[in-house]
C-alpha positions in Angstrom: 33.6 -35.0 53.5 37.0 -35.7 54.7 38.4 -38.9 53.9 41.3 -39.7 55.6 43.8 -42.6 53.7 44.0 -45.7 55.9 46.6 -47.6 54.1 48.0 -47.9 50.8 49.4 -51.0 49.3 52.1 -51.2 45.7 51.9 -53.8 44.1 54.2 -55.2 41.9 53.0 -54.8 38.7 50.2 -51.7 37.4 46.9 -51.5 39.0 44.8 -51.7 35.6 41.6 -52.1 37.9 40.4 -53.9 41.9 37.2 -55.4 43.3 36.4 -56.1 46.6 34.6 -59.5 47.9 34.5 -59.1 51.2 37.5 -58.5 53.7 39.8 -59.7 50.2 40.5 -57.2 47.2 41.5 -58.5 43.6 43.8 -56.6 41.9 43.9 -56.9 37.8 48.1 -55.8 37.8 48.8 -56.2 34.6 52.2 -58.1 33.7 52.4 -59.6 37.5 48.7 -61.1 36.9 46.4 -61.1 39.8 47.1 -59.7 43.4 45.3 -60.8 45.7 44.5 -57.9 49.3 43.9 -58.5 52.3 41.7 -56.4 54.3 41.3 -57.5 57.9 42.6 -55.3 59.2 42.9 -52.3 57.3 46.0 -50.3 58.6 48.2 -53.0 58.6 46.2 -54.1 54.3 48.8 -56.4 52.4 49.4 -58.6 49.7 48.4 -62.2 50.4 48.7 -63.8 46.7 50.2 -62.7 43.5 49.0 -65.2 40.7 50.9 -64.8 37.5 48.9 -65.8 34.3 50.5 -66.1 31.1 50.0 -62.6 29.9 48.9 -59.4 30.8 45.6 -59.1 34.1 43.9 -56.5 32.5 40.0 -56.2 34.3 38.7 -57.9 37.9 35.8 -58.3 38.9 34.7 -59.9 42.1 32.3 -62.1 44.9 32.3 -64.3 46.9 35.8 -64.8 47.4 36.4 -65.7 43.6 37.9 -63.3 41.1 37.3 -63.0 37.6 40.5 -61.7 35.7 39.8 -60.6 32.1 44.4 -60.7 30.2 45.4 -59.1 27.1 44.8 -62.5 25.5 41.4 -63.1 25.4 40.2 -65.5 28.0 38.3 -64.5 31.5 40.6 -66.9 34.8 38.2 -67.8 37.3 40.6 -68.0 40.9 39.6 -69.0 44.3 41.2 -65.3 46.0 42.1 -67.3 49.0 44.6 -69.2 47.6 45.3 -68.6 44.1 43.7 -71.7 42.8 42.9 -71.4 39.3 38.6 -72.9 39.2 38.1 -71.8 35.2 39.1 -70.0 32.4 37.1 -70.0 29.1 38.1 -67.7 25.6 36.3 -64.7 23.9 36.6 -64.3 20.4 38.4 -60.6 21.7 40.0 -59.5 24.6 38.1 -58.1 27.4 38.8 -54.2 28.5 36.3 -54.7 31.5 34.4 -56.6 34.0 30.7 -56.6 35.1 28.9 -58.4 37.7 25.1 -58.8 37.5 22.6 -60.6 39.1 23.9 -64.6 38.4 26.1 -63.8 35.5 29.3 -61.8 34.6 29.2 -59.3 31.7 32.8 -59.0 29.3 33.0 -56.1 27.2 34.2 -56.7 23.9 35.4 -54.1 22.1 36.6 -55.5 19.5 34.5 -55.6 16.3 32.8 -52.4 17.3 32.3 -53.6 20.7 30.3 -56.5 22.0 28.4 -57.3 25.9 29.3 -61.2 26.4 26.8 -63.3 29.5 28.6 -65.3 31.3 26.1 -67.2 34.2 28.0 -67.9 37.4 25.6 -70.9 38.5 26.0 -73.4 35.5 29.1 -74.2 33.4 32.2 -71.3 33.2 31.2 -70.6 29.3 29.6 -67.9 27.6 26.2 -67.5 27.5 25.6 -65.5 24.4 25.7 -61.9 23.2 24.9 -59.6 21.2 25.4 -58.5 17.1 28.8 -57.4 16.8 28.2 -54.3 14.9 26.2 -53.0 17.3 28.4 -50.1 17.6 31.4 -48.8 16.9 33.6 -46.8 20.0 36.9 -45.8 17.1 39.5 -46.0 20.1 42.4 -47.0 21.9 41.5 -45.7 25.6 40.4 -49.0 27.6 36.6 -49.4 28.4 34.1 -50.0 30.9 31.1 -51.5 31.3 28.7 -50.9 34.1 25.5 -53.4 34.5 22.2 -52.8 37.0 17.9 -52.6 36.5 18.3 -54.8 32.8 20.5 -52.7 31.2 24.2 -52.5 30.5 26.0 -49.2 29.7 29.5 -49.4 28.0 31.2 -46.2 28.0 33.8 -45.2 24.8 35.4 -42.0 23.9 33.0 -40.4 22.0 29.4 -41.6 24.4 28.3 -44.5 25.3 25.5 -47.8 24.0 23.2 -49.5 26.0 22.4 -52.9 26.2 18.9 -54.9 27.2 20.5 -57.7 29.8 16.6 -58.5 31.2 17.3 -61.5 28.9 20.8 -62.7 30.1 21.5 -65.4 28.1 20.3 -62.6 24.6 22.2 -59.5 25.6 20.5 -56.7 23.0 22.2 -53.5 21.7 20.0 -50.6 22.6 21.5 -47.9 21.5 24.6 -45.6 20.8 25.1 -42.9 22.6 27.8 -40.8 20.3 28.7 -37.2 21.9 32.1 -35.0 21.9 34.4 -35.9 24.2 
C-alpha cells in the first residue's frame, strides 16, 4: 500500500494512451506517433523506437509484441513494436477514440454517428468484421471516450454514463443498453 516510482520516461509528444506487451510499452504519443519504451531494466527504462505517422496517435492497444494504434485520420495501424515495422493498416468510417483487445478481436470505439463499436479479427485479414447499429446511443460530448471488454460484453464510457454491447458473437457487436447519468 506504499507504491514507489521506479522510473519515469518523458516522451517527445503528448502521451494519450499506453499499453503493455511483455517488456515493451506502446505509447500513443499524439503528434509524435508511437513511442515504444523498453522496460527490461525498469530503473533504466527508455524509448527504443519512435514511429511517426501522418496523423496524431490517439489510442493504442498491444499484445504479443504488436501495437494497434488509432490515428486521428480514422486509420488503425498495426506496428511490430520491436522494429517499428508497419504490418497492416485499415480505415474506419470514423476515428477510434479507444481500442481494447478481447480474445482474438480488437474492438474500436468510434464516437461519431452517436457511437459505434467495431470488431476487428486478429486471426485473419486486418479488416473490420462488423459493427453495431450506429444510432444505438448518443454521447454528446467532445471528451475522449473509453471502452472495456470482458465476459462477452463491451462497456463504452462517455460523459453522461456508459453503454453496453453484446460481443458474444464478436463479428456482430449488438447494442444492449445506454445508461444516462448526471456527469
